[in-house]
C-alpha positions as CSV (number, residue, x, y, z in Angstrom):
1,M,-56.8,-63.0,-114.6
2,T,-59.4,-63.7,-112.4
3,T,-61.6,-61.7,-110.0
4,S,-60.4,-63.7,-107.2
5,D,-56.7,-64.0,-108.7
6,I,-56.7,-60.4,-108.3
7,I,-58.1,-60.5,-105.0
8,A,-55.5,-63.3,-103.9
9,S,-52.4,-61.1,-105.6
10,L,-53.8,-57.9,-103.3
11,A,-53.7,-60.0,-100.6
12,L,-50.3,-61.1,-100.9
13,L,-49.2,-57.9,-101.8
14,V,-50.4,-56.6,-98.3
15,T,-48.7,-59.4,-96.5
16,I,-45.6,-58.7,-98.0
17,A,-46.1,-55.1,-97.2
18,C,-46.8,-55.6,-93.7
19,Q,-44.0,-58.3,-93.7
20,V,-41.2,-55.7,-94.7
21,R,-42.9,-53.3,-92.4
22,S,-42.9,-55.5,-89.7
23,E,-38.9,-56.5,-90.8
24,L,-38.0,-52.3,-90.7
25,K,-39.8,-52.1,-87.2
26,S,-37.9,-54.6,-85.7
27,K,-34.5,-53.8,-87.2
28,K,-35.6,-49.9,-85.8
29,S,-36.0,-51.8,-82.2
30,D,-33.4,-53.5,-82.6
31,S,-31.2,-50.4,-82.7
32,E,-32.8,-48.8,-80.5
33,Q,-32.3,-51.9,-77.8
34,R,-28.3,-51.9,-78.7
35,V,-28.0,-48.4,-77.7
36,M,-29.6,-48.5,-74.7
37,K,-27.2,-51.6,-73.7
38,D,-24.2,-49.6,-75.0
39,E,-25.7,-46.7,-72.3
40,Q,-26.2,-49.2,-69.8
41,D,-22.7,-50.5,-70.0
42,R,-20.9,-46.8,-69.7
43,L,-23.3,-46.3,-66.9
44,R,-22.2,-49.2,-65.2
45,K,-18.2,-48.6,-65.8
46,L,-19.0,-45.1,-64.1
47,L,-20.2,-46.1,-61.4
48,L,-18.1,-49.0,-61.0
49,Q,-14.9,-46.2,-61.7
50,K,-17.1,-44.5,-58.9
51,E,-16.8,-47.1,-56.4
52,T,-13.6,-47.7,-57.3
53,N,-12.0,-44.2,-56.7
54,S,-14.4,-44.0,-53.2
55,A,-12.4,-47.0,-52.2
56,I,-9.3,-45.6,-52.8
57,N,-10.0,-42.1,-51.2
58,E,-10.9,-44.3,-47.9
59,M,-7.4,-45.3,-48.1
60,K,-6.0,-41.9,-48.5
61,A,-5.0,-39.5,-45.8
62,E,-5.5,-36.0,-47.6
63,L,-2.9,-33.3,-46.3
64,G,-2.6,-30.0,-46.7
65,A,-0.5,-26.3,-45.6
66,R,-1.7,-22.7,-44.9
67,L,-0.2,-19.6,-43.4
68,V,-2.1,-18.5,-40.2
69,K,-2.4,-15.1,-39.0
70,I,-3.0,-15.5,-35.1
71,S,-2.7,-11.8,-34.0
72,K,-0.6,-8.9,-35.1
73,N,2.7,-10.1,-36.5
74,N,2.0,-13.6,-35.2
75,Y,2.0,-16.3,-37.8
76,R,2.1,-20.1,-37.9
77,L,2.2,-22.6,-40.5
78,K,-0.6,-25.1,-40.2
79,I,-0.5,-28.6,-41.6
80,F,-3.9,-30.3,-41.3
81,N,-5.2,-33.6,-42.4
82,R,-8.7,-33.6,-43.8
83,G,-8.8,-37.0,-45.5
84,K,-10.7,-40.0,-43.6
85,I,-7.5,-41.9,-42.7
86,E,-4.2,-41.7,-40.8
87,A,-0.6,-39.8,-42.0
88,R,2.0,-41.4,-41.0
89,S,5.9,-40.7,-41.2
90,I,5.3,-37.5,-42.7
91,E,8.3,-35.1,-44.2
92,I,8.4,-32.0,-44.2
93,Q,10.6,-30.0,-47.2
94,F,11.7,-27.1,-49.1
95,P,12.4,-26.9,-52.1
96,D,13.9,-23.4,-53.0
97,N,16.0,-23.4,-49.3
98,D,13.9,-20.9,-48.0
99,G,11.9,-22.1,-45.1
100,D,13.9,-20.6,-42.8
101,E,13.1,-17.2,-44.0
102,Y,9.8,-17.7,-42.3
103,L,9.6,-20.7,-40.1
104,V,11.9,-21.2,-36.7
105,M,13.3,-24.0,-37.9
106,R,14.3,-25.2,-34.4
107,D,10.4,-25.8,-34.4
108,V,10.3,-27.8,-37.5
109,A,13.2,-29.9,-36.2
110,D,11.2,-30.8,-32.7
111,K,8.6,-31.7,-34.9
112,F,9.4,-33.4,-38.1
113,P,8.9,-36.3,-39.0
114,Y,6.0,-36.2,-37.5
115,E,5.0,-39.9,-36.2
116,V,1.1,-40.1,-36.7
117,L,-1.2,-37.4,-38.2
118,H,-4.6,-38.3,-37.3
119,P,-7.8,-37.1,-39.3
120,Q,-9.0,-33.7,-38.9
121,H,-5.8,-32.9,-36.6
122,G,-2.8,-30.8,-38.1
123,I,0.5,-29.3,-36.3
124,E,1.2,-25.6,-36.0
125,I,4.8,-24.4,-36.7
126,I,5.8,-21.0,-35.5
127,A,6.6,-18.8,-38.5
128,C,8.4,-15.6,-38.4
129,M,7.3,-12.9,-41.3
130,S,8.7,-9.6,-42.2
131,F,8.0,-6.7,-44.3
132,E,10.9,-8.1,-46.0
133,S,9.4,-12.0,-46.6
134,K,8.1,-13.1,-50.0
135,S,4.5,-13.5,-50.1
136,K,4.5,-16.5,-51.0
137,Y,6.6,-20.0,-50.1
138,R,6.7,-23.5,-51.6
139,L,6.9,-26.8,-49.4
140,K,6.8,-30.2,-49.9
141,L,5.1,-32.9,-47.8
142,I,6.0,-36.6,-47.9
143,W,4.1,-38.9,-45.6
144,D,2.8,-42.6,-45.8
145,D,-1.1,-43.9,-45.0
146,N,-2.7,-46.8,-46.3
147,Y,-2.9,-46.4,-49.9
148,K,0.4,-46.2,-50.7
149,R,4.3,-45.5,-49.1
150,R,5.7,-42.0,-49.8
151,N,2.6,-39.9,-50.9
152,E,4.5,-36.5,-51.9
153,E,2.5,-32.8,-52.8
154,E,3.8,-29.3,-53.1
155,F,2.0,-26.7,-51.4
156,F,2.6,-22.8,-51.8
157,V,1.6,-20.9,-48.3
158,S,1.0,-17.1,-49.2
159,I,0.3,-14.5,-46.2
């Protein structure tokens, strides 16, 4: 082998090594790009889900209930709408059939079904608490809003 053959062989080896190195870097770069693309897709899906949930929440009324002490031996059951849309045709039910133990049922019958409860407004029902009263009661509210008819939610109210 002549000197020029040796130099040509070395040049060929260097070229092959550089080509292999370039291929390995390219595969690594492709893998990193694939990981970045997958992460971007995941973030896009999360953002879309967040926007969908936000749009749904804009269509929902969010009702709540609690017993509030006004003064000594003077209580009220407050039902309120903290959502962004009005609640319509609100009904109240007492799954344990104990509404008459702590509420003035005449007041309940006069007010329910409640036609429209606007956002950030509430309904007050006269409550009568005594030493024999339980410390916790269960009630269920049913209402319609722009999202769905016959929404239901159970609440536990306590003194």
